C-alpha positions in Angstrom: 184.7 20.4 150.5 185.4 17.1 151.0 183.4 14.4 152.4 185.2 14.5 155.5 184.3 18.4 156.3 180.6 18.3 155.1 180.1 15.3 157.8 181.8 17.5 160.3 179.8 20.7 159.1 176.6 18.4 159.7 177.4 17.4 163.0 178.2 21.0 164.5 175.0 22.2 162.9 172.9 19.9 164.6 175.0 19.9 167.8 172.0 21.2 169.9 169.8 18.2 169.4 167.1 19.8 172.0 166.0 23.2 171.4 166.0 25.8 168.7 168.2 28.9 168.1 167.0 31.9 167.3 168.5 33.6 164.7 166.8 37.1 165.1 166.9 39.7 167.9 163.3 38.7 169.1 162.5 38.9 172.7 161.0 35.5 172.7 161.3 32.1 171.2 158.6 29.3 171.2 160.0 26.0 172.5 158.5 22.6 172.6 158.6 20.5 175.7 156.3 16.8 175.9 154.8 16.0 178.7 153.5 12.9 180.5 150.6 13.6 183.2 149.4 10.4 185.6 147.3 10.5 188.8 148.0 8.8 192.1 146.7 5.8 190.6 149.1 6.0 187.5 146.1 6.4 185.1 146.7 8.9 182.1 145.5 12.5 183.3 143.9 13.6 179.6 142.2 16.8 180.2 144.8 19.0 181.2 145.3 23.2 180.0 147.5 25.9 179.9 146.2 26.8 183.1 147.8 23.5 184.7 151.2 23.7 183.7 154.0 25.8 185.2 156.9 26.5 183.3 160.4 27.5 184.4 163.3 28.7 182.2 166.4 28.6 184.6 164.5 29.4 187.4 162.4 32.1 185.7 158.7 31.9 184.9 157.5 31.3 181.7 154.1 31.7 179.7 152.8 28.4 178.1 151.4 29.5 175.3 149.6 25.8 174.0 149.0 22.9 176.0 147.8 19.8 173.3 147.5 16.5 173.6 149.1 14.1 170.7 146.1 12.3 169.6 146.2 13.7 165.9 147.1 11.5 162.8 150.8 11.9 161.9 151.8 13.8 159.0 154.4 12.1 157.0 156.5 12.9 153.9 157.1 9.8 152.4 160.3 10.9 150.2 161.4 8.7 147.5 164.4 8.9 145.0 163.0 9.1 141.5 166.7 9.4 139.8 168.3 7.1 137.2 169.5 4.9 139.4 166.0 3.7 140.7 165.3 2.5 137.1 166.4 -1.3 137.5 165.0 -1.3 141.0 161.2 -0.4 140.3 159.8 -4.0 141.1 161.0 -3.9 144.6 160.5 -0.1 145.1 157.0 -0.5 144.1 156.5 -3.7 146.6 158.5 -2.0 149.1 156.0 1.1 149.4 153.0 -1.1 148.9 154.2 -2.7 152.3 155.2 0.3 153.9 151.0 0.6 152.9 150.3 -2.2 154.3 151.6 -1.8 158.2 151.0 1.9 158.3 147.7 2.8 160.5 145.1 3.4 158.2 144.4 7.2 160.3 148.1 8.6 159.4 148.4 11.2 156.6 151.0 10.8 154.1 152.6 13.2 151.5 154.4 11.0 148.7 156.6 13.1 146.9 159.9 12.3 144.9 163.2 13.4 144.1 164.7 13.0 140.9 165.7 15.7 139.1 163.7 18.2 141.4 160.3 17.7 143.7 157.4 16.0 142.6 154.3 15.9 144.7 152.3 12.7 143.8 149.9 12.8 146.6 148.8 15.9 149.0 148.7 15.1 152.6 145.8 12.7 153.3 144.8 9.4 154.4 143.0 8.2 150.9 145.3 4.7 150.5 143.4 4.0 147.0 144.8 7.0 145.6 148.5 6.5 147.5 148.5 2.9 145.9 147.5 4.4 142.4 150.6 6.8 142.7 152.7 3.7 144.0 151.5 1.8 141.0 152.5 4.6 138.6 155.8 5.4 140.3 158.6 5.4 137.7 162.7 6.6 137.6 162.1 10.2 136.0 166.1 10.6 134.8 168.3 13.0 136.2 170.2 13.3 139.6 168.8 12.5 143.0 167.5 16.4 144.0 167.7 14.9 147.6 168.4 18.0 150.0 165.8 20.6 147.7 163.1 17.9 147.8 163.5 17.4 151.5 163.5 21.5 152.3 160.7 21.9 150.0 158.7 19.0 151.1 159.2 20.4 154.9 158.5 24.2 154.1 154.8 22.9 152.2 153.9 20.1 154.2 155.4 19.9 157.8 156.6 23.2 159.0 152.8 24.3 159.8 151.3 20.9 160.7 148.1 21.5 163.0 148.1 21.4 166.8 148.4 17.6 167.8 150.0 16.2 164.5 153.3 15.2 164.7 155.4 15.5 161.4 157.7 13.0 160.5 159.9 12.2 156.8 160.2 8.6 155.8 163.0 8.6 153.4 163.8 5.8 150.6 166.9 6.8 148.4 169.9 5.6 146.4 173.5 6.8 147.0 176.3 5.6 144.8 178.5 8.5 144.9 177.2 10.0 141.4 175.9 13.4 142.7 178.9 15.6 142.4 177.2 19.1 142.8 178.0 20.5 146.6 175.3 20.7 148.9 174.3 23.8 150.6 175.6 22.8 154.1 174.1 26.1 155.6 170.6 25.6 154.5 170.9 22.1 155.9 171.7 22.6 159.2 169.2 25.7 159.2 166.5 22.8 158.7 168.2 20.4 160.7 168.4 22.9 163.9 164.6 23.9 162.8 163.0 20.4 162.8 164.9 19.7 166.3 162.9 22.2 167.7 159.5 21.1 166.1 160.1 17.4 167.2 160.2 16.0 163.8 160.7 12.5 163.3 162.7 10.8 160.4 163.2 7.4 159.4 165.3 5.7 156.1 166.8 3.2 153.7 170.0 4.1 151.8 170.5 1.8 149.1 174.3 2.3 148.9 177.0 1.6 146.4 180.8 0.9 146.6 181.4 4.8 146.9 178.6 7.2 148.7 178.6 11.1 149.2 176.7 13.8 150.3 173.0 12.1 150.5 174.4 9.5 153.0 175.6 12.4 155.2 172.8 14.3 155.2 170.6 11.6 156.0 172.4 9.7 158.8 172.8 12.7 160.5 169.2 13.8 160.2 167.7 10.0 161.6 170.6 10.2 164.1 170.1 13.1 165.5 166.3 12.5 165.9 166.7 9.1 167.0 165.1 7.8 164.4 165.9 3.9 162.7 168.4 3.8 159.5 168.9 1.2 157.1 171.9 0.9 154.9 171.0 -2.0 152.2 173.1 -3.1 149.3 170.5 -5.2 147.9 167.3 -3.5 147.0 165.6 -7.0 147.7 166.0 -6.3 151.4 163.9 -2.8 151.1 160.2 -4.4 151.5 161.4 -5.7 154.6 162.9 -2.6 156.1 160.0 -0.4 155.0 158.0 -2.6 157.1 159.7 -2.3 159.8 159.7 1.3 159.6 155.9 1.4 159.3 155.5 -0.6 162.3 157.7 1.7 164.5 156.2 4.8 163.2 152.6 3.2 164.4 154.5 1.8 167.9 155.8 5.5 168.8 152.5 7.3 167.8 150.7 5.1 170.0 153.2 6.2 172.8 152.8 9.4 172.5 149.3 9.8 172.0 148.3 10.2 175.7 151.1 12.8 176.1 151.1 16.3 175.7 153.2 18.9 173.5 153.6 22.1 175.9 154.9 25.2 173.8 156.0 28.0 175.9 157.8 31.8 175.1 161.4 31.3 176.2 164.9 33.4 175.8 166.2 33.3 172.7 169.8 34.4 174.2 169.4 31.0 176.2 170.8 28.0 174.1 170.2 24.8 176.3 168.1 25.9 179.2 167.3 24.4 182.0 163.3 23.7 181.9 161.3 22.4 185.3 157.4 21.7 184.6 155.0 21.5 187.7 151.6 21.2 187.7 148.9 23.1 189.8 146.2 20.4 189.9 146.5 18.2 192.7 147.5 14.5 192.6 149.1 15.1 189.1 152.6 13.7 188.4 154.8 15.0 185.4 157.6 13.6 183.6 159.1 15.4 181.3 160.9 15.4 177.4 162.6 17.6 175.2 162.1 14.8 172.2 159.6 12.4 171.2 158.6 9.7 171.4 160.0 8.7 175.4 
């Protein structure tokens, strides 16, 4: 498959950028929407429960299965390329990763993984910045090709798919792409991941250090980040990496602050309806709602 065909497949697979698709014959599917609630004085209302919300999907009443205030820490997978290409850039990679840690609020959870040859989990989810910085100091190129897609899928499965209620799953990706990886990516696996990640309200930001030729890694990262309205930088000189990662850390902090007084509503939807019209109201007097199908808003 040519790069032109790969890019088209990605766009088709991620075309539904608001709600998930059921691939089974199940009778209901869990869907998510995000809600801002204020009172008549426009102060945030922070004590609403499932019973305070009413949801209709295409005019039919749906059950609210969970209403969670999004005040938990983010769960961030810091996915860093450790393939052969990274060897000459190690100093700037380490400086950039420490710059990211400097700017990121200390309460956010970070999982540090690398993708040289295969996934390597360098830290488990947590807020221990001493341990994280120690792993950054030990970071080195591990050789081989950049196993980007396999690493992203495995990291998502292990660390992001089942984050606790109130947490926000996110990827921060630092990768090279010189077009050297000739292995054909599994488009079906990528598209399934993309649909599911969108349905979970995931965030993604990335820096790509590109050569004269780029390949499927750039296609996948671009598609992922653009579909979730994330921050994406393509740079040529790795000396620019620290500044770009600082920007991403600040974006994460700002986005999280915007969402901490908002709710994630889960409801049982109809899997046969791919793009339903959803209306959310409150049964509590004087409460005004604003809804979005993606975060932040």
